[in-house]
N, C-alpha and C positions, 0 to 999 in steps of 0.2 A: 213376349213378341220385343224386339225391339228392330227399329227400321233409321237408316240413316237418308236424310236427304240435304241438299246442299241449299233448293229454295224451300227452305223451312217455312217460312210465315206462311205463303201457299197451302202446303201439307198440313202444315200441325195441327190444325182446327179438326181437318178430317180424318188425321190420324187417332188424335185424341177420341173422336166418335167411334172410331174402328177398334178401339182397345190398343191402342201400340201405343210405346214410346218411343217419340220421334225424336233423335238426334239429329247436330248438319254438319257432326263431322265423327270419322271414323276414331281417333283419336279419345272424343267422349264415350263412343261403343267400350274401348279396350279397358277403359276403368271401369267395368262391369265386371268383367271375369269372364274365366272362359264360357263360352256357347255349346249348347249341342249340336247345333246348325249355321254353318254362315252360308249365305249364298251371294253370288256378283250378280242378277241376270241383267244381260248386257248392260251392265254396267264398267267393268274392266276398262273396256278400250275407252270409258270415257273419262278417264281421272287422269286429274294432270302428270301422274307418276305412279304408274301399273305396279312397277317393281317397288314401289316402296308399300303400295298397298296390300300387295299379298304378304310380304315382309311382317304387318302389322295387324294382319288380319290371321286369326284362328286358321290355318291353311284346311285342308278337303280332310287329311289323315291325322288331324290334332296335332296341337301345338305349333309354335311359329316356326316359321323355314327360316334358318340360321344363312343358307346359301348366299354366295353374292351374286351369282348369274344367274337369268332365266330367259329362257326361250319358250315362246309361244306358237302353237302352231294349229293344224289338223289333221285327224288322221280319218279318211273317208275308206268305204267300203260301200261293194253293189246295195246294201241296206243299212249302214250306219254313218253318222257321222258325230266325233267326237271331239273334243276341244283338249289338246296336248300342253302341258305345263310342263316343261325339264327344268329344274333348278341343277347349280352346282357350283364348281369352282373353273377356274382355268381349263383344270387337268381332263376334269370330265364331270357328265350329269350323275347324279346321287339322288335323285328324288324325281321321279316320272308319276304325273297325275293326267286320264284319261277320263274326261268328265261327262256325262250326260249322252251315254250310249244309249239310244232310244235302238227296237228293233234287233239286240242280240237273240238271239237263241238263245233260249233258258241253258246256263251251263256249260257255252261255247268254249268263255277263256279256261274255266277250269281243266275241260276237256283236252285242250290245246296244250297247256303246260304239262299235262299226263302223258299224252302222247308224246312231248317233248321230253318226257325222263324226269319230269317234276313230281317228288312228292307234296303233298298239301295236309300240312298241318293245323290246325282249328288254333289259335292263341288267347285270343276274349273276342268275346260279344257284347255287341253294342244294346244298347237301353232297345228295348222290341218298342216297335210305334204301330199302327194300323195300317199306314200307306207307307213304311221304310223301314228297312233293317240293315246294318252295318257290321261287320265283321273283321278283326284284324287275321289272318293268316301265316305261317311262314312256310315259302317254298325253297326245298333242294334237292340235289342229287348228285348222283357220284359225278365228279368233274364240273359238279355246275356251281355259279353263285348262288350260296343262299342271300335270301332275300325276305321282308316282310311286304307281305300284299294285304294289303286295304282294300275290303268290297264293301260298296252301300247300293242297294238295287232299291227302288222309289217306284211306286204308284201313282196314276194320277189320271183321270178320264180315260179309264180304264186302257191304260199304259205302261207298259215300265220303261223304267230306262234306270242303266246300271254307270257307276261312276269308281273308277278304277285308281289305288295311290299305290306303288312302287317304293321302297324305301331298299336303296342297293347297299345303304351301311349295313342293313338286317337289326338296326337297333326300332324296338317297339317303343312309341311315344307313352308319356306319361299316363296313367291309366286315369280314366274322370268319373267320376259318379254315374252308378247306371251301369256301366260296364262289367262282365263278369267270366270267368271259366268257360268255356265250352262244355255240356252236357255232353258224354259219352261219344267225348271225341269234336261233336258237331255243333254248330251254331244253329236257331233257330231261322226258318227264312232260305 
């Protein structure tokens, strides 16, 4: 586990005692190589350049995001609030992420896509973890734009949270160690 802390002197000893590899900058972390998970808990809004931070961090659903423009906002329903990040170019967004959706009814997103005429095909399953699963799917249908859908379900404190990434370019990111093909057309979780 690696952590980034600008005030490294204050936290370095505490981090070492906890078994963390504490670095002062994201650039130092990027030198390590691909990560299984990158989180920016209550920190992206404090970065001096949030757009550059997203571009130099392994993105929500794998790989760096080469898009030159970024919009951030919130998606709210009566029971759920998610951070939305859309990236693209001057013409349109081509990558949309919905992050940390608590209280989503299990299967609600997939049920909505199916009701909307999309077929969902499992493409790649992520590493199985005790409190998290993540997978990639292709969504497509007659007269519909095909896309890659990333889904991560996390459990913590007895509550689940879902994160989704939608790649409108329909390009699956490069495979990383531990990912595998679906078994029987399904991913665990």
